[in-house]
C-alpha positions as CSV (number, residue, x, y, z in Angstrom):
1,X,-2.6,-12.5,-7.9
2,X,-0.9,-9.3,-6.5
3,X,-3.1,-7.7,-3.9
4,X,-1.8,-4.1,-3.2
5,X,-2.9,-3.1,0.2
6,X,-2.9,0.5,1.6
7,X,-3.0,1.3,5.3
8,X,-6.0,3.3,6.9
9,X,-5.4,7.1,7.4
10,X,-2.7,7.4,9.8
11,X,-1.7,3.9,10.0
12,X,1.2,2.0,9.0
13,X,2.0,-1.1,6.9
14,X,2.0,-3.0,10.2
15,X,-1.8,-3.1,10.2
16,X,-1.7,-6.0,7.6
17,X,0.6,-8.2,9.3
18,X,-2.1,-10.7,10.4
19,X,-3.7,-10.6,7.1
20,X,-0.6,-11.7,5.3
21,X,-0.4,-14.9,7.3
22,X,-3.9,-16.0,6.1
23,X,-3.4,-15.5,2.5
24,X,-2.3,-18.5,0.6
25,X,-2.7,-17.9,-3.1
26,X,-2.4,-14.1,-3.0
27,X,0.8,-12.2,-3.0
28,X,0.2,-9.4,-0.5
29,X,2.0,-6.2,-1.2
30,X,1.6,-3.6,1.4
31,X,2.4,-0.1,0.1
32,X,3.8,2.2,2.9
33,X,2.7,5.9,2.4
34,X,5.2,8.8,3.2
35,X,5.1,10.1,6.7
36,X,3.8,6.6,8.0
37,X,5.6,3.4,9.1
38,X,8.7,2.7,7.3
39,X,8.7,5.9,5.6
40,X,7.9,8.0,8.7
41,X,10.8,10.4,7.9
42,X,9.4,11.5,4.6
43,X,6.9,14.3,4.6
44,X,3.2,13.3,4.5
45,X,1.3,13.7,1.3
46,X,-1.6,16.0,1.9
47,X,-3.2,16.1,-1.6
48,X,-5.2,13.2,-3.1
49,X,-3.8,13.8,-6.6
50,X,-0.3,13.5,-5.2
51,X,-1.1,10.4,-3.4
52,X,-2.3,8.8,-6.5
53,X,0.7,9.7,-8.5
54,X,2.9,8.4,-5.8
55,X,1.2,5.1,-5.6
56,X,1.1,4.6,-9.2
57,X,4.8,5.5,-9.7
58,X,5.4,2.7,-6.8
59,X,3.6,-0.2,-8.2
60,X,3.3,0.5,-12.0
61,X,6.1,-2.1,-13.0
62,X,3.9,-4.7,-11.3
63,X,0.8,-4.1,-12.9
64,X,1.5,-6.6,-15.7
65,X,-0.3,-9.5,-14.0
66,X,-3.7,-9.8,-12.3
67,X,-4.0,-7.6,-9.4
68,X,-6.5,-6.0,-6.9
69,X,-6.2,-2.7,-4.6
70,X,-7.4,-3.0,-1.0
71,X,-7.6,0.0,1.4
72,X,-9.9,1.2,4.1
73,X,-10.2,4.0,6.5
């Protein structure tokens, strides 16, 4: 199963580094967000609708198998 994880508000994909070591039967895919972590040079998204569109465009080709979304803030 794919587990798409989203960093907390203001966080980066590094927040899931330890979690990735503990999952054995789950493929953890951490989605960086513009303005954070590895995408720090891109402008931040300030509108929820834009964020949803951005995330969907990034993961839509991988939604053909079982998946779950995880995020917190």
